[in-house]
Structure formats: structure tokens, C-alpha cells
N, C-alpha and C positions, 0 to 999 in steps of 0.2 A: 320256176319263179317268173320267167318272162311272160307266161300265159296269164298269171295272176295280175301282173302289172298291166297287161293289155286290157284285161277285164275291168280293173279299177280305173284305168285311164278312160276307157270308153264310157263307163258309168259316169265319171266326172264330167266329161264333155256334154253328155245328154242332160244331166241334172243342171249343170251350169247354164246352158242355153235355155232350158225349160223354165227355170226359176228366176235366175238373175236378169235375163232379158225379156223373154216372152211373158212369163208369169207376172213379173212386176209391172210391165207395161200394161197388161190387161187389168190388173188390180187398180192401178191409178186411173186408167181410163174409165173403169166402171164407177169409181168413186166420184170422179170430177167431170166426166165427159170431156176431158181435155187429153189429147194425145201427147204423152210426155216426152217424145223424142222431138227435139226442137230445132235440129239442124236444118238449114235451108239450102238453097242453090245459088246464093250470092257469092261474090268474090271476097267476102269479109274474112278476117282471120278466124273467126268463130266457125263459120261454115266450112272453110278449108280444113280446119282441124277435125271437124266432123267427118268430112270425106276421107281423110287419112285414117281416122279411127275405124270407120266402117271397113276399109280395105284391110286393116290390121286384124280386125275380128274375123274376117273371112279367111285370111291367110293363116291365122292361128289354129284353124281346124285342119289345115292341109297336112301338117306333120303328124299329128295323132292319127288321122285317117289313113295315111300311107303306112304308118307303123302297124296299125291294127289289121289292115287289109293284106299287105304284101311287103315282105322283107326286101324284095328287089326294088320296089318303088321307093321304099324308105332310104335305101342306099344312095339314091340320087340326090339326097339333101345334104350330103357331105358331113359326115359325123366329125365332131371335135373329140378326138380320142382321149385327150387328157382328162375330160370330164366323164368319161364312160366307166362308171363303176356302180355296183349295186347299192352301196350306201347312199350315194347321191340320188339315185332313182327313188329309193324309199323315202328319203327326206323330201324330194320333190313331190311325191304323192301326198305326204303329210301336209306340206305347205299348200298344195293345191286345195285340198279339202278344208284346211283351216282358213285359208283366204276366202274361199267361197262362203263358209259359214259367217265369217266376219262381215263380208259384203252384204249378205242377206240380212243380218241383224241391223247393220247401218241403214239399209234401204227401208226396212220396216220401221225404224225410228224416224226416218224422214216422212213416212206415211204418204199422204197425198201431195206433199211438197216435192217428192222425188221427180227429177227430170234428167234426161240425158241432153246436156247442153243448157244454154241460157234461154229461159222463157221470158221474152220481152212483153208478152201480151197478158200474162196473168201473174199477179203478185202473190207469191206463196208465203206460207208461214215461215218465220225465221226459226230454224231448228238449231238448238245449241245444247241439247240434253243427250244422255246416253253416251255413245261413243264419240259424239261431237263435243263432249267436254274435254276430250283428250287430243282430238285432232280436228282441224277445220275441214279436212277432206278424207274421212275414214273410208268412204266408198272407193275413191280413187286409189287410196293406199292398198285396198284389197284387190282392185283391178290391176295395179302394177305388179303385185305379188304373183298374180296368176301366170303371166307369160314367163316370169322368172322360174316358177315351179315347173312349167312345161319344159323349159330349157334344161333344168336339172334331170328331168325324166328322159328327155330326148335331146341330148346336146348336139345340135347341128347348126350349121351356118344360118339357115332360115330362122330357126327359133331365137338365135342370138340377135339377129336383125330385128325380129318382131319385138323382142323385149326392149331393145335400145330405142326403137321408134315409138313404142308405147310409152316408155318412160318420158321421152322428149315431148310427145304430143300432150300427155297429161300434165306435165310441168307447165306448158303454155296455157292449156285449158283452165287449169286451176287459177292461174293469175288473171285470166280474162274474167272468170267468175267472181273473183275477189273484187276486182274493179267495179263490176256491176253491183254486187251486194253492198259495197261501200256507198254507192250512189243511192240505192234503194232504201237501205236501213240506217245510213248515216252514222251517227255517234254510237248507236247500239252495236253495229258491226265492228266499228273501229275498236271499241273497248274489248269486244270478243276476240278480235284478231290479236290484240296485245297480250291477252291472258291465255290464249290457246295456240299452240304451235301449228304450223301449216300441216305437218305430217305426224310427228309424234314427239 
């Protein structure tokens, strides 16, 4: 069973990076000629959150990589034994693939409006259909579920920290984006935010 989990986890990591980040970035750039990753190098809260998020993305690959490559390497990440059971690992795999599918659907519904961060230079279409009828931030919801699923599969101290930091960073980022969208779309966004929950 452990070998199957390793294969499914490796497949998940490759598909997730290829489609959710690289693939979607290329699709939006090809359609708009605008690079959709908007974080800069200033000292603003937005750009700081972006730097933290980039570090978390890189760190989130470490634990699966160690697990797949070498048991000895993985042992260095300090397992949390109370969460170590096959049922949680299988649930984590299900959650990982489900959250990835959810994220891909939400990204496709945003189409050319999809960005990572706040795009101050290009006004995008206001998206409020599909999954956005039920959640103001369905992509972030999927992104938050991903490190949680990895923690269930590989319950260790590093993955717990990654999940908690991802949760905190996205909570901040979502509020920054809401402030920006309220300024750009005004009453239209305020009405939307009153009728649609932030998460679910």
C-alpha cells in the first residue's frame, strides 16, 4: 500500500504543478499577453504575502520528495504519530485530488481574469458565476485544502507548519483582494460580497 501511496502522491505533485501553476499561467499569458503572477519586490503587505507564499510552495514539495526518494530523509521531518494511519492517508489522497480538480475548475471559470495576486495595471472581468456563486474565493479554498491533504498523507511537523502558514497567508491575501475589488467594482462587488460567503 505504501508504494501505491508514493506513486499517487508523486503523480499528484507533478499534475498539480504542471496544471494549476505552470499550465494556467501559460494559458492566461497566451490569451492576454499579460503575465498573471503579479507579486512584486516592494515592502507592501501584498508583496510580502507573495514572498511568503512562494516559500511555502517550495517547502510543500520537500516532504513528498523526501518521502518518495528516501525513508531516512523523510524521518528527519519528525512524524506526528497520532495522525499516522492508513485511513487518514487515503482520505488525504482523496482530498488532494478533489481539491486539485476544484481549483482547476475555478481557475477555468476565471478564464483570462485569473491572477496570482492583485493586478493593479489591468482591470479584469468581474467573475461571479460557477463556483464563484457559492464562494468568493473558491481557488483559495482549494489551495488551502491542498497542504491539509498533504499533512493527512504525511503527518509531520514541516507539513503542519506549511498548512498553518498557508492558511494564515491566504486569509490575509483574500482580505487584501476584497478591499481592492470593492474599490474597482464598487456597489457591484459589495452586493456580491453580501450574498456570497467568503469561503463556503
